[in-house]
KEKE-3310 file (N, C-alpha, C; in steps of 0.2 Angstrom, whole numbers, plus 5000, padded with zeros to 4 digits):
npx = (5086:5085:5080:5073:5068:5060:5045:5033:5024:5024:5034:5027:5016:5021:5028:5017:5009:5017:5018:5005:5002:5011:5007:4994:4998:5004:4993:4985:4993:4997:4987:4978:4965:4959:4959:4957:4946:4941:4935:4941:4953:4965:4962:4957:4967:4967:4957:4959:4971:4974:4972:4984:4991:4985:4988:5002:5002:4995:5004:5016:5012:5011:5023:5031:5025:5027:5039:5036:5024:5030:5039:5029:5023:5033:5034:5044:5053:5048:5054:5068:5067:5075:5083:5072:5068:5080:5082:5070:5072:5084:5079:5070:5072:5084:5082:5069:5071:5081:5074:5064:5071:5077:5066:5060:5070:5069:5056:5056:5066:5065:5052:5046:5039:5034:5045:5040:5035:5025:5028:5041:5038:5030:5040:5048:5040:5039:5052:5054:5045:5031:5021:5008:4999:4991:4981:4987:5000:5000:5004:5020:5029:5027:5023:5029:5018:5016:5024:5017:5012:5022:5024:5012:5015:5026:5020:5012:5022:5026:5014:5013:5022:5017:5004:5008:5014:5004:4999:5010:5009:4996:4999:5005:4995:4985:4987:4985:4988:4979:4969:4976:4979:4967:4967:4973:4963:4956:4965:4963:4949:4951:4959:4950:4941:4948:4950:4937:4935:4944:4939:4927:4930:4941:4944:4943:4948:4937:4937:4942:4943:4947:4954:4957:4962:4975:4988:4986:4973:4968:4971:4962:4951:4954:4957:4946:4946:4956:4969:4981:4976:4967:4974:4983:4974:4972:4985:4986:4977:4985:4995:4988:4986:4999:5000:4992:4999:5011:5007:5004:5016:5025:5018:5014:5004:4993:4981:4983:4987:4975:4968:4976:4974:4961:4959:4966:4958:4947:4952:4955:4942:4936:4944:4940:4927:4928:4933:4921:4913:4919:4927:4941:4947:4937:4929:4926:4921:4916:4921:4934:4947:4950:4942:4940:4933:4935:4944:4957:4957:4956:4968:4976:4973:4978:4992:4994:4992:4999:5013:5013:5010:5012:5015:5010:5015:5029:5028:5023:5032:5044:5060:5062:5051:5055:5066:5061:5053:5063:5068:5057:5054:5062:5057:5045:5047:5052:5045:5035:5042:5049:5038:5034:5046:5048:5038:5041:5053:5056:5045:5034:5021:5014:5003:4993:4992:4992:4988:4986:4998:5008:5006:5009:5022:5027:5023:5031:5044:5043:5042:5054:5064:5060:5063:5077:5081:5076:5084:5097:5095:5093:5105:5116:5112:5101:5104:5117:5116:5107:5114:5125:5118:5113:5125:5128:5120:5124:5127:5115:5108:5098:5096:5083:5069:5072:5063)
npy = (5147:5134:5134:5122:5118:5128:5136:5140:5155:5158:5168:5178:5181:5184:5196:5204:5205:5212:5225:5228:5230:5241:5252:5253:5258:5270:5277:5278:5285:5296:5304:5303:5300:5311:5321:5316:5307:5293:5282:5280:5272:5271:5273:5260:5253:5259:5252:5238:5235:5228:5215:5211:5206:5194:5187:5185:5177:5166:5162:5160:5149:5139:5137:5134:5123:5113:5105:5096:5089:5083:5074:5066:5061:5053:5043:5046:5051:5065:5081:5089:5098:5107:5112:5118:5128:5135:5140:5148:5158:5164:5169:5178:5186:5194:5205:5210:5213:5223:5233:5236:5241:5252:5259:5261:5270:5281:5284:5290:5300:5307:5308:5311:5304:5301:5293:5280:5268:5259:5261:5255:5243:5238:5237:5228:5217:5214:5212:5200:5192:5190:5199:5198:5193:5201:5216:5228:5227:5223:5231:5233:5244:5262:5272:5263:5253:5241:5231:5224:5211:5202:5196:5187:5179:5172:5165:5157:5150:5142:5134:5127:5115:5109:5105:5097:5086:5079:5075:5066:5057:5052:5046:5034:5026:5028:5023:5028:5042:5052:5051:5054:5067:5073:5074:5086:5095:5093:5099:5113:5115:5113:5124:5135:5133:5137:5150:5155:5153:5162:5174:5175:5175:5182:5198:5214:5231:5244:5257:5273:5267:5264:5270:5284:5286:5283:5269:5260:5262:5258:5244:5240:5239:5229:5217:5206:5199:5199:5188:5176:5163:5166:5171:5160:5151:5155:5154:5140:5136:5139:5130:5118:5119:5116:5103:5098:5103:5095:5083:5086:5090:5084:5085:5092:5103:5110:5112:5115:5128:5135:5132:5140:5153:5154:5152:5163:5173:5172:5175:5189:5193:5191:5200:5212:5212:5214:5227:5234:5232:5240:5237:5236:5226:5215:5204:5187:5170:5165:5177:5178:5187:5195:5190:5176:5160:5160:5169:5165:5152:5153:5159:5149:5139:5144:5144:5131:5125:5132:5129:5118:5123:5126:5139:5150:5151:5154:5165:5174:5173:5182:5189:5202:5201:5190:5196:5207:5200:5193:5204:5208:5206:5216:5227:5227:5229:5241:5252:5260:5268:5275:5282:5290:5298:5304:5313:5321:5326:5329:5331:5339:5345:5334:5327:5336:5336:5346:5342:5327:5324:5328:5321:5308:5310:5309:5296:5289:5292:5286:5272:5270:5273:5263:5251:5252:5252:5239:5231:5234:5228:5215:5211:5214:5210:5201:5190:5186:5181:5171:5162:5159:5152:5141:5134:5129:5118:5106:5096:5092:5081:5074:5085:5097:5100:5112:5128)
npz = (5460:5447:5430:5427:5439:5443:5449:5439:5438:5451:5454:5447:5454:5466:5463:5458:5470:5478:5471:5471:5484:5487:5479:5484:5497:5493:5488:5499:5509:5502:5499:5488:5486:5491:5482:5469:5458:5467:5461:5449:5438:5444:5457:5461:5467:5480:5486:5484:5489:5501:5497:5492:5502:5505:5493:5496:5507:5503:5493:5501:5509:5499:5493:5504:5509:5499:5499:5510:5504:5493:5500:5507:5496:5490:5500:5510:5524:5535:5530:5536:5550:5556:5546:5539:5549:5550:5536:5535:5545:5540:5529:5532:5544:5546:5536:5541:5554:5553:5545:5554:5565:5560:5557:5569:5575:5567:5569:5582:5580:5568:5565:5576:5587:5603:5614:5623:5636:5629:5616:5616:5620:5609:5599:5605:5605:5591:5588:5595:5588:5591:5589:5583:5592:5600:5600:5605:5601:5588:5577:5576:5575:5574:5559:5549:5544:5536:5542:5550:5546:5546:5558:5558:5547:5553:5563:5555:5549:5560:5562:5551:5550:5561:5557:5546:5553:5558:5546:5542:5552:5549:5537:5540:5543:5534:5517:5505:5494:5491:5501:5512:5509:5510:5524:5526:5524:5536:5545:5540:5543:5557:5560:5556:5567:5578:5575:5575:5589:5594:5589:5596:5609:5613:5620:5613:5616:5612:5613:5606:5594:5577:5561:5562:5573:5572:5570:5581:5584:5572:5573:5582:5575:5566:5574:5583:5572:5563:5566:5572:5567:5558:5548:5545:5540:5527:5522:5523:5513:5502:5505:5503:5488:5485:5487:5477:5466:5466:5462:5449:5443:5434:5422:5406:5396:5384:5390:5403:5401:5398:5410:5419:5414:5416:5430:5434:5429:5436:5449:5447:5444:5457:5464:5458:5462:5476:5475:5470:5481:5490:5502:5511:5519:5516:5523:5523:5524:5540:5545:5541:5533:5517:5506:5509:5507:5493:5485:5490:5485:5472:5469:5473:5464:5453:5456:5457:5444:5434:5434:5425:5413:5395:5389:5396:5409:5407:5400:5409:5420:5417:5414:5420:5429:5437:5443:5450:5458:5466:5474:5481:5495:5501:5495:5501:5515:5515:5508:5513:5522:5512:5506:5516:5519:5506:5506:5517:5515:5501:5493:5500:5498:5491:5497:5495:5481:5467:5454:5444:5437:5446:5457:5452:5449:5463:5466:5457:5462:5474:5470:5463:5473:5482:5475:5473:5487:5489:5481:5486:5499:5496:5489:5497:5510:5512:5502:5505:5518:5516:5508:5516:5526:5519:5516:5529:5530:5527:5536:5542:5538:5524:5510:5510:5498:5486:5487)
capx = (5082:5087:5074:5070:5064:5056:5038:5031:5018:5025:5037:5023:5011:5024:5029:5010:5007:5022:5016:4998:5002:5015:5002:4989:5000:5005:4986:4983:4997:4999:4981:4976:4958:4956:4960:4954:4941:4943:4933:4945:4957:4971:4959:4956:4972:4965:4953:4961:4978:4975:4972:4990:4994:4982:4993:5008:5001:4994:5011:5021:5010:5012:5030:5034:5022:5029:5044:5032:5020:5035:5041:5023:5021:5038:5034:5050:5052:5047:5059:5072:5064:5081:5084:5066:5068:5086:5080:5065:5075:5089:5076:5065:5073:5089:5079:5064:5074:5084:5069:5060:5075:5078:5060:5060:5074:5066:5050:5058:5071:5063:5044:5045:5035:5037:5047:5037:5035:5021:5032:5046:5035:5028:5046:5051:5036:5041:5059:5052:5040:5025:5017:5002:4994:4987:4980:4992:5007:4999:5008:5026:5032:5023:5025:5030:5013:5016:5028:5012:5011:5028:5022:5008:5019:5030:5015:5010:5028:5026:5009:5013:5025:5013:4999:5011:5016:4998:4999:5014:5006:4991:5002:5007:4989:4982:4992:4983:4990:4973:4966:4981:4978:4961:4969:4974:4956:4954:4969:4960:4944:4953:4961:4944:4938:4953:4948:4931:4936:4948:4935:4922:4933:4946:4941:4947:4945:4935:4938:4947:4944:4947:4960:4958:4966:4982:4989:4983:4966:4966:4972:4956:4946:4956:4956:4950:4945:4964:4972:4986:4973:4963:4980:4986:4970:4974:4991:4984:4975:4991:4998:4983:4987:5005:4999:4990:5005:5016:5005:5004:5022:5028:5013:5014:4999:4990:4975:4985:4987:4969:4966:4979:4971:4954:4959:4968:4953:4942:4955:4954:4935:4935:4947:4936:4921:4930:4933:4914:4910:4923:4929:4948:4947:4933:4929:4923:4918:4918:4925:4941:4948:4952:4937:4940:4939:4935:4950:4963:4956:4957:4975:4980:4972:4983:4999:4995:4992:5003:5020:5012:5008:5017:5017:5008:5020:5035:5027:5022:5038:5050:5067:5060:5047:5059:5071:5057:5051:5068:5069:5051:5054:5065:5053:5039:5048:5055:5042:5031:5047:5051:5033:5035:5052:5047:5033:5043:5060:5057:5038:5030:5014:5011:4997:4988:4994:4987:4986:4988:5005:5012:5005:5012:5029:5028:5023:5037:5050:5043:5044:5061:5068:5059:5067:5084:5081:5075:5090:5103:5094:5094:5112:5121:5110:5097:5107:5123:5114:5104:5120:5128:5113:5113:5131:5128:5115:5126:5127:5108:5104:5096:5094:5076:5068:5072:5057)
capy = (5141:5134:5134:5116:5117:5134:5135:5145:5158:5160:5175:5183:5182:5188:5203:5207:5206:5218:5231:5230:5233:5247:5257:5254:5263:5277:5281:5279:5290:5302:5308:5303:5300:5318:5326:5314:5302:5286:5277:5280:5265:5271:5272:5254:5251:5261:5247:5231:5234:5222:5208:5209:5202:5187:5184:5183:5171:5159:5160:5157:5142:5135:5136:5131:5116:5108:5099:5091:5085:5078:5068:5062:5057:5048:5039:5048:5055:5072:5085:5091:5104:5111:5116:5122:5134:5140:5144:5153:5163:5167:5173:5184:5190:5200:5211:5212:5216:5229:5238:5238:5245:5259:5263:5263:5275:5287:5286:5295:5306:5311:5308:5314:5301:5301:5286:5278:5261:5256:5261:5251:5236:5235:5236:5222:5211:5213:5208:5192:5189:5188:5205:5196:5190:5206:5222:5233:5226:5221:5235:5233:5251:5267:5274:5257:5249:5234:5226:5219:5205:5197:5191:5182:5174:5168:5161:5152:5145:5137:5130:5123:5109:5105:5102:5091:5081:5076:5072:5061:5052:5048:5042:5028:5022:5028:5022:5032:5048:5056:5051:5058:5074:5075:5076:5093:5099:5093:5105:5119:5115:5114:5131:5139:5132:5141:5157:5156:5154:5169:5180:5175:5175:5187:5205:5220:5237:5247:5264:5276:5262:5267:5273:5291:5286:5279:5262:5256:5263:5253:5238:5238:5237:5222:5212:5199:5194:5197:5184:5171:5158:5168:5172:5154:5147:5158:5151:5133:5135:5139:5123:5113:5119:5113:5096:5097:5104:5089:5077:5088:5092:5081:5086:5099:5102:5117:5112:5119:5136:5137:5132:5145:5159:5153:5153:5170:5177:5171:5179:5196:5195:5192:5206:5218:5212:5218:5234:5236:5232:5245:5235:5234:5219:5211:5198:5182:5165:5166:5183:5178:5193:5194:5186:5169:5156:5161:5172:5161:5145:5154:5160:5142:5135:5147:5142:5123:5123:5136:5126:5114:5126:5127:5146:5156:5152:5157:5173:5178:5174:5184:5191:5207:5199:5187:5200:5211:5196:5192:5209:5210:5207:5222:5233:5227:5232:5248:5256:5265:5273:5279:5286:5296:5302:5308:5318:5325:5329:5331:5334:5340:5346:5329:5325:5340:5337:5350:5338:5320:5323:5330:5315:5303:5311:5307:5289:5287:5293:5281:5266:5270:5272:5256:5246:5253:5249:5231:5228:5234:5224:5208:5210:5215:5207:5194:5185:5183:5177:5165:5158:5156:5147:5135:5131:5126:5113:5099:5091:5092:5076:5075:5092:5098:5102:5120:5131)
capz = (5457:5440:5426:5427:5445:5444:5450:5435:5441:5458:5454:5444:5459:5472:5460:5458:5477:5480:5469:5473:5491:5487:5476:5489:5502:5490:5488:5506:5512:5499:5499:5481:5486:5493:5476:5462:5458:5469:5457:5443:5438:5449:5464:5462:5472:5487:5490:5484:5491:5506:5494:5490:5508:5504:5489:5499:5511:5499:5490:5506:5510:5493:5493:5510:5510:5494:5501:5514:5500:5490:5505:5508:5489:5489:5506:5514:5531:5535:5529:5542:5553:5558:5540:5538:5553:5548:5530:5536:5549:5536:5523:5534:5550:5545:5533:5545:5560:5551:5543:5560:5570:5557:5557:5577:5577:5563:5572:5587:5579:5562:5565:5583:5591:5610:5616:5630:5637:5625:5609:5616:5620:5603:5596:5608:5603:5584:5588:5597:5583:5594:5589:5580:5596:5604:5596:5607:5597:5581:5572:5581:5575:5570:5552:5544:5545:5533:5546:5555:5543:5547:5564:5556:5543:5557:5566:5550:5548:5565:5562:5545:5552:5566:5553:5543:5558:5558:5540:5541:5556:5545:5531:5542:5544:5527:5512:5498:5495:5491:5507:5516:5506:5514:5531:5526:5525:5543:5547:5538:5547:5565:5561:5557:5574:5582:5573:5579:5597:5595:5588:5601:5616:5614:5620:5611:5619:5606:5614:5602:5588:5570:5558:5564:5580:5571:5569:5586:5583:5566:5575:5586:5570:5563:5579:5583:5565:5561:5571:5569:5564:5551:5542:5544:5536:5520:5521:5522:5506:5498:5506:5499:5482:5484:5486:5470:5461:5467:5458:5442:5442:5428:5416:5402:5391:5383:5394:5409:5400:5399:5417:5422:5412:5419:5437:5435:5427:5442:5454:5445:5445:5464:5466:5456:5467:5482:5474:5470:5488:5494:5508:5510:5522:5513:5527:5520:5528:5547:5547:5539:5529:5510:5502:5511:5504:5486:5482:5491:5482:5465:5468:5474:5458:5448:5457:5456:5437:5430:5432:5420:5406:5390:5387:5401:5414:5404:5398:5416:5424:5413:5417:5424:5434:5441:5447:5455:5464:5470:5478:5484:5502:5503:5493:5505:5521:5515:5504:5517:5524:5506:5505:5521:5518:5500:5507:5522:5513:5495:5490:5505:5496:5487:5500:5492:5474:5463:5448:5443:5436:5452:5461:5448:5451:5470:5466:5453:5466:5479:5467:5462:5480:5485:5471:5475:5493:5489:5477:5490:5504:5493:5487:5503:5517:5512:5498:5508:5524:5513:5505:5522:5529:5515:5517:5535:5530:5524:5542:5545:5534:5517:5509:5508:5491:5486:5485)
cpx = (5083:5080:5070:5065:5060:5049:5035:5025:5020:5028:5032:5018:5015:5026:5022:5008:5011:5019:5009:4998:5006:5010:4997:4991:5002:4998:4984:4987:4998:4992:4978:4968:4954:4956:4957:4949:4943:4941:4936:4950:4962:4968:4957:4961:4971:4961:4956:4968:4979:4975:4979:4993:4991:4986:4999:5007:4999:5000:5016:5019:5011:5019:5033:5031:5025:5034:5040:5028:5025:5037:5035:5022:5026:5038:5041:5048:5051:5053:5062:5069:5069:5082:5078:5067:5074:5084:5075:5068:5080:5085:5072:5068:5078:5085:5073:5067:5078:5079:5065:5065:5076:5072:5059:5064:5071:5060:5051:5062:5068:5055:5042:5039:5038:5039:5045:5037:5031:5025:5037:5044:5033:5034:5049:5047:5037:5047:5058:5047:5034:5020:5010:4997:4989:4986:4985:4998:5006:5003:5014:5029:5027:5027:5025:5024:5013:5020:5023:5012:5016:5027:5017:5011:5023:5026:5013:5016:5028:5020:5010:5016:5021:5007:5002:5013:5010:4998:5003:5012:5001:4993:5004:5001:4986:4987:4991:4984:4984:4969:4970:4980:4972:4962:4970:4968:4954:4959:4966:4954:4945:4955:4955:4940:4942:4951:4942:4931:4939:4943:4930:4924:4938:4944:4946:4944:4943:4935:4943:4948:4943:4953:4962:4962:4973:4982:4986:4976:4964:4966:4966:4951:4947:4955:4949:4949:4952:4967:4977:4982:4969:4968:4982:4981:4970:4980:4990:4981:4981:4994:4994:4985:4994:5004:4996:4995:5010:5014:5005:5011:5026:5024:5015:5009:4996:4984:4977:4985:4980:4966:4970:4976:4964:4954:4962:4963:4948:4945:4954:4946:4933:4938:4943:4929:4922:4930:4926:4911:4913:4925:4936:4949:4943:4932:4924:4920:4920:4922:4932:4942:4950:4948:4938:4934:4940:4942:4956:4963:4958:4965:4979:4979:4977:4990:4999:4995:4997:5010:5019:5010:5014:5020:5015:5013:5026:5034:5027:5029:5045:5055:5065:5056:5051:5064:5067:5055:5057:5070:5063:5050:5057:5061:5047:5041:5050:5050:5038:5036:5048:5045:5033:5040:5052:5043:5036:5049:5060:5050:5033:5022:5011:5005:4992:4990:4989:4985:4988:4995:5010:5012:5009:5019:5031:5028:5029:5043:5049:5045:5051:5065:5067:5063:5074:5085:5081:5081:5096:5102:5095:5101:5117:5119:5107:5101:5113:5121:5111:5109:5123:5124:5113:5120:5132:5123:5118:5127:5120:5104:5102:5093:5087:5075:5068:5065:5058)
cpy = (5140:5133:5128:5115:5123:5133:5141:5148:5161:5167:5180:5185:5186:5195:5207:5209:5212:5224:5233:5234:5240:5253:5258:5259:5269:5281:5283:5284:5296:5306:5308:5304:5307:5323:5323:5309:5295:5281:5276:5273:5265:5270:5265:5251:5253:5256:5240:5229:5228:5216:5206:5204:5195:5183:5181:5177:5165:5157:5157:5150:5137:5133:5132:5124:5111:5103:5094:5087:5081:5073:5063:5058:5052:5043:5040:5050:5062:5076:5088:5098:5109:5115:5120:5129:5138:5143:5149:5159:5167:5171:5179:5188:5195:5206:5214:5216:5223:5235:5240:5242:5252:5263:5265:5269:5282:5289:5291:5301:5310:5313:5310:5311:5300:5294:5285:5271:5257:5256:5256:5244:5233:5233:5229:5216:5209:5209:5201:5189:5186:5194:5203:5194:5195:5213:5227:5233:5223:5225:5237:5240:5255:5268:5268:5252:5242:5229:5222:5213:5200:5193:5186:5177:5170:5163:5155:5147:5140:5132:5125:5116:5105:5102:5096:5085:5076:5072:5066:5055:5048:5044:5035:5023:5022:5028:5026:5039:5053:5056:5054:5065:5077:5077:5084:5098:5099:5099:5112:5120:5116:5122:5136:5139:5137:5148:5159:5157:5160:5174:5181:5176:5180:5194:5210:5227:5242:5255:5267:5271:5266:5270:5280:5291:5282:5272:5258:5256:5258:5246:5235:5236:5231:5217:5212:5196:5193:5194:5179:5165:5160:5169:5165:5150:5149:5155:5144:5132:5135:5132:5117:5113:5116:5106:5094:5097:5098:5084:5079:5090:5090:5082:5093:5098:5109:5117:5116:5126:5138:5137:5138:5151:5159:5155:5160:5175:5177:5175:5187:5198:5195:5198:5213:5218:5215:5225:5237:5237:5238:5243:5233:5227:5214:5204:5193:5177:5165:5172:5183:5183:5190:5189:5178:5166:5157:5163:5167:5154:5147:5156:5153:5138:5137:5144:5134:5121:5127:5133:5121:5117:5126:5134:5151:5157:5155:5164:5177:5179:5176:5187:5197:5205:5195:5191:5204:5207:5194:5198:5212:5211:5214:5228:5233:5231:5239:5253:5261:5270:5278:5284:5292:5301:5307:5314:5323:5329:5332:5334:5334:5341:5340:5327:5329:5341:5341:5347:5331:5319:5324:5324:5309:5303:5308:5299:5286:5287:5287:5274:5265:5269:5265:5251:5246:5250:5241:5228:5228:5229:5216:5207:5210:5212:5201:5188:5182:5179:5171:5160:5155:5151:5141:5131:5127:5120:5106:5094:5090:5086:5078:5082:5093:5101:5109:5122:5139)
cpz = (5449:5436:5426:5433:5447:5444:5446:5438:5448:5458:5452:5450:5465:5469:5460:5465:5479:5478:5470:5480:5491:5484:5481:5494:5499:5490:5494:5510:5509:5497:5492:5481:5488:5487:5470:5464:5461:5465:5450:5444:5443:5456:5466:5468:5479:5491:5490:5486:5496:5503:5492:5496:5507:5499:5491:5503:5508:5495:5495:5508:5505:5493:5498:5511:5505:5495:5506:5510:5496:5494:5506:5501:5488:5495:5510:5520:5530:5534:5536:5544:5555:5552:5538:5542:5551:5541:5531:5540:5544:5531:5526:5540:5549:5542:5537:5551:5558:5549:5549:5565:5567:5558:5565:5578:5573:5566:5578:5585:5573:5562:5571:5587:5598:5612:5623:5630:5632:5618:5610:5617:5614:5599:5598:5605:5596:5584:5590:5593:5586:5594:5587:5585:5600:5600:5598:5603:5590:5576:5577:5581:5572:5563:5548:5545:5542:5537:5550:5552:5544:5553:5562:5551:5548:5561:5561:5549:5554:5565:5556:5547:5556:5562:5549:5547:5558:5552:5539:5546:5553:5540:5533:5542:5537:5521:5506:5499:5495:5497:5513:5515:5509:5521:5531:5527:5532:5547:5546:5543:5555:5565:5561:5563:5579:5581:5576:5586:5598:5594:5593:5608:5618:5614:5617:5613:5613:5608:5609:5596:5581:5568:5560:5570:5579:5570:5575:5586:5577:5569:5579:5581:5567:5568:5582:5577:5562:5567:5568:5565:5558:5546:5540:5539:5529:5518:5520:5516:5501:5498:5503:5492:5480:5483:5480:5465:5461:5462:5450:5439:5436:5421:5413:5397:5390:5388:5400:5407:5400:5406:5421:5421:5416:5427:5439:5434:5433:5448:5453:5446:5453:5466:5464:5460:5473:5481:5474:5477:5492:5501:5507:5513:5519:5517:5523:5525:5535:5549:5545:5533:5522:5506:5503:5510:5496:5483:5484:5486:5474:5464:5469:5468:5453:5449:5456:5448:5433:5429:5427:5413:5401:5389:5392:5406:5413:5403:5404:5420:5420:5417:5422:5430:5439:5446:5452:5460:5468:5475:5482:5491:5504:5501:5498:5512:5522:5512:5507:5520:5518:5505:5510:5521:5512:5502:5512:5519:5506:5492:5495:5503:5492:5490:5498:5485:5470:5456:5448:5442:5441:5457:5458:5449:5458:5469:5463:5458:5472:5476:5466:5468:5483:5481:5472:5481:5493:5486:5482:5496:5502:5492:5493:5510:5516:5508:5502:5514:5521:5511:5511:5526:5525:5516:5524:5535:5529:5530:5545:5542:5527:5516:5507:5501:5491:5484:5484)
residu = (UNK:UNK:UNK:UNK:UNK:UNK:UNK:UNK:UNK:UNK:UNK:UNK:UNK:UNK:UNK:UNK:UNK:UNK:UNK:UNK:UNK:UNK:UNK:UNK:UNK:UNK:UNK:UNK:UNK:UNK:UNK:UNK:UNK:UNK:UNK:UNK:UNK:UNK:UNK:UNK:UNK:UNK:UNK:UNK:UNK:UNK:UNK:UNK:UNK:UNK:UNK:UNK:UNK:UNK:UNK:UNK:UNK:UNK:UNK:UNK:UNK:UNK:UNK:UNK:UNK:UNK:UNK:UNK:UNK:UNK:UNK:UNK:UNK:UNK:UNK:UNK:UNK:UNK:UNK:UNK:UNK:UNK:UNK:UNK:UNK:UNK:UNK:UNK:UNK:UNK:UNK:UNK:UNK:UNK:UNK:UNK:UNK:UNK:UNK:UNK:UNK:UNK:UNK:UNK:UNK:UNK:UNK:UNK:UNK:UNK:UNK:UNK:UNK:UNK:UNK:UNK:UNK:UNK:UNK:UNK:UNK:UNK:UNK:UNK:UNK:UNK:UNK:UNK:UNK:UNK:UNK:UNK:UNK:UNK:UNK:UNK:UNK:UNK:UNK:UNK:UNK:UNK:UNK:UNK:UNK:UNK:UNK:UNK:UNK:UNK:UNK:UNK:UNK:UNK:UNK:UNK:UNK:UNK:UNK:UNK:UNK:UNK:UNK:UNK:UNK:UNK:UNK:UNK:UNK:UNK:UNK:UNK:UNK:UNK:UNK:UNK:UNK:UNK:UNK:UNK:UNK:UNK:UNK:UNK:UNK:UNK:UNK:UNK:UNK:UNK:UNK:UNK:UNK:UNK:UNK:UNK:UNK:UNK:UNK:UNK:UNK:UNK:UNK:UNK:UNK:UNK:UNK:UNK:UNK:UNK:UNK:UNK:UNK:UNK:UNK:UNK:UNK:UNK:UNK:UNK:UNK:UNK:UNK:UNK:UNK:UNK:UNK:UNK:UNK:UNK:UNK:UNK:UNK:UNK:UNK:UNK:UNK:UNK:UNK:UNK:UNK:UNK:UNK:UNK:UNK:UNK:UNK:UNK:UNK:UNK:UNK:UNK:UNK:UNK:UNK:UNK:UNK:UNK:UNK:UNK:UNK:UNK:UNK:UNK:UNK:UNK:UNK:UNK:UNK:UNK:UNK:UNK:UNK:UNK:UNK:UNK:UNK:UNK:UNK:UNK:UNK:UNK:UNK:UNK:UNK:UNK:UNK:UNK:UNK:UNK:UNK:UNK:UNK:UNK:UNK:UNK:UNK:UNK:UNK:UNK:UNK:UNK:UNK:UNK:UNK:UNK:UNK:UNK:UNK:UNK:UNK:UNK:UNK:UNK:UNK:UNK:UNK:UNK:UNK:UNK:UNK:UNK:UNK:UNK:UNK:UNK:UNK:UNK:UNK:UNK:UNK:UNK:UNK:UNK:UNK:UNK:UNK:UNK:UNK:UNK:UNK:UNK:UNK:UNK:UNK:UNK:UNK:UNK:UNK:UNK:UNK:UNK:UNK:UNK:UNK:UNK:UNK:UNK:UNK:UNK:UNK:UNK:UNK:UNK:UNK:UNK:UNK:UNK:UNK:UNK:UNK:UNK:UNK:UNK:UNK:UNK:UNK:UNK:UNK:UNK:UNK:UNK:UNK:UNK:UNK:UNK:UNK:UNK:UNK:UNK:UNK:UNK:UNK:UNK:UNK:UNK:UNK:UNK:UNK:UNK:UNK:UNK:UNK)
# end
C-alpha cells in the first residue's frame, strides 16, 4: 500500500498484537511464572497476552469493512464478493494450511502424540475451516495452540458481508449515511443475541475440564463463551470503526493526534485493568471475552482517528513497525513451534531457568527464529500468492479498495 492510502496506526496495532501474543506464549510455555515474580513487568504478558487476539480481530474487522463503507458512502454497489473471497483465501489459507500440516506431522514424529481418529478429525476440521464450532476441534492441532483463532477469523469473514448485505439493502430505503450506519448496531445486537443462544443452549462436556488436561481440556473452559458469534462481535466493533474512519479520511488536524493518544491511553488502562484482575480471558458483557465492549471500542477509536493525525500515526507506523507488521501472520502461526523446538532441541532446561538471563536468552532465540520464519513465509509463500491472486482480479469487475 502506498503512503497516501496507508491507514496509519493499523501496522502499529498489528505489530503490537503479534508481539504481545508471542511474549505471552513464551511466558506460558517456558515456565517463567514458576521461577520469577509473575507481578513483575515481564509477567504482565502472562496475563494480557490473550488481548492481542482482540487487537487482531478489531483490526481485521476495521480493514475488511472499509471497502464496504466506502461503497456505501459513495452510493455505489456492494464490492465484489468474488474478489473479497479470493483475497481472504490468498492471504490466510496457504500460510495457515502449511503451518498446520507441519505442526500435525511434528506432533506425531517429534512430540510423540498418538495418531488416532480424534487427532486426525481435529486436523481435518482445521483444514476445512470449521474447527471453531465445537470444543473437540477448537484447537485443530496439538502443540501449536494459536491456530485456534484462524477458524474464528474465517467465520467472521463469512459473517461480515452478510451483515453488509443488510446494510446495502437498508441504504436503498434510508438515504442518510448516518442512519444506515446505525444499522450496523443492529448487526452487533443480533450477533450478541446469537452469542447468548450459543452460550445457553450448546452443551460442553465439563469432565476433565481445565488446562491441566491439555488443549482439549482448555477448550472446555473456553466454550461455549468462546464461539464464532462472540469473536465476530469483537470483529464487528472494528468494522464499526471503519465506518467512522471513512468519514474522517480526508481530515488532518492536531486534534486527531490528541484523540489518538487519548484512545491509546484508554486501551492501555483497560489492558492494565485486565492484568490487575488476573484473568487472561477477561470476560465482559454477556460473557464475551477480552473486556468487551470497552477494550474493542477503545481500539476501534484509535484506528478510526489515527489516520487523520499529523504526527502520531507517522511516528507509530515507522519502517521497522511496517516490516514486522507485514510478516506478523507468519510470526503468529510459527512462534509456538519455535518455542517448543527451542526447549526440546537447544535449551531443554529453559523451563526451569536458573536466572532471568538464561530465560531471556531462550526468549531471544524464539523471537529471532519467529522473525526469520515469518520473513521466509511472507517472501516465498504469502506475497507471491497474494500477487498472483491480485493479477486474477481484472476480470471480476471494478477493483475493490485496497486495505
